[in-house]
N, C-alpha and C positions, 0 to 999 in steps of 0.2 A: 522564474524561480529557480536561482544559482544553485548547486547542489551544495549541502552541508560538509562544510569541510573538517574533518576528526586531526586533534591535536589538545594542545593548552594555551587558553584563553591566557594573555597576559596583558596586564595591565594597563599597557602604554604602548603603542609601534614603538620602537628605535630612535624615530626622527618624526618629530611633531607632524611634518607636512612634510608632501614632497618641493623640494627644493630645485627640481630639475638642473643638478650643477651640469650634466650633460647627458646630452639628449642625444640616443643613436640613433633611433628609428620614430620617423614619423608618420602618420595615416590618420588623418581627421581628430589628430592629438597627439601627446606621446607614447607609443607603446613599449620603446623600451629606452632604459637609462640609465644612470649609475648615483647612486645616491652615498653620504657618507655623514652615519650619528655625530652627534658631540664627540663621543671618545675617540673617532674618525677612523671605525668599523668602516669598512667599503662596502657596498651592499648593489648587485647587479638588477637590477628590476623590473620584468616582463607584465605588460598590462594584457590579462589573463580573459576577462569575461565578464560582461555585466548586463544586467538585466534593467525594469522601471524602477527596480525599487534600490540596489546594490552594483557597486560597482568592485571587482577584485585583481588583487596586484601580485605577484610573486615575488617573493624579494630571495635572492640569495647571498649569505653575506660571504666573503671573499678575500683573499690576498690579494695583493697586488703581482706576485708570480701567476695564481690562477688566473686573474683577470689576461695576463700576456698571454696564456699558453691559449686562453679562451680565442681572444682575436685573434693569434697564431695560427690557430686552427690545431691545436695539439689539439687541445679539448671539445668535444661539442657541448652546444648550451644544455643540453640534453644528460649526456653524459655528467657534466658539473651538477648539475640540480638531483641527480636520481647518487650521484658520488658528491653532494658537498665536503667541504673541510672541518665544515662544525658540527657533522652530522645530523642538520636541519635547515628547513627554508623558514619563511613567513607568510601566509598568508594576509596581507594588510586588505579589509573589507571599510568600504566607504558606502554607509546609507544615504542615498541620494535624496530618500524622501525630508529628511530631519538634519540640523546641522550637529548633530551627533559627532563627536570625538570618532577616527577609523579606529576598529577592532584589528588584533594581532592577535593571529593564531599561528605558537610554532609548531610546526608538522612536518613532514617527510615529502617527499616526490609522490610516493603512493600515494597519497590522501585527497589528489588532484584528478579529477579526468583523463584519461591517455592524452584527447584532444586538447588538452588544454596547456601540455606543456609543448614545446618544441620539437617538431619531428625528427626523430632521430639523426638521419643525413644533412640538417639545417647546421651553416654554421655562423659565427658571430664575426664578421672581419672588420677590421677599422684602418682606415686606411691611415697610412706614414708620410708623415712630411716628407717630398725629398731631398736629401741631405744639400746642402747648399757649400 
């Protein structure tokens, strides 16, 4: 069973379902991806954990500038999660046993088990195309 995440339960997730705008890491399914909600807010989304009943994703709202800082290695993903620009993260939880809508919890990095967050020294680099 997944640990309970403390925070504020939202009436609905910011995006109705994952559209997989861009998959940044894939291993037995998408693991790190980019999302945008209807207002254009950008989210860096990590698969966190799953059991037989639930699947959990960590969503970090961020600006294009912060995303560039993460991709360039100036900011680690762990630091971005522990110091989010909007002062919060979202835990999106899917009930795998029903067709219920996903649950969204507004929270902080401290609410997650430490092993659910990226390793402190890990970096997320996105290859940039060569200039033509």
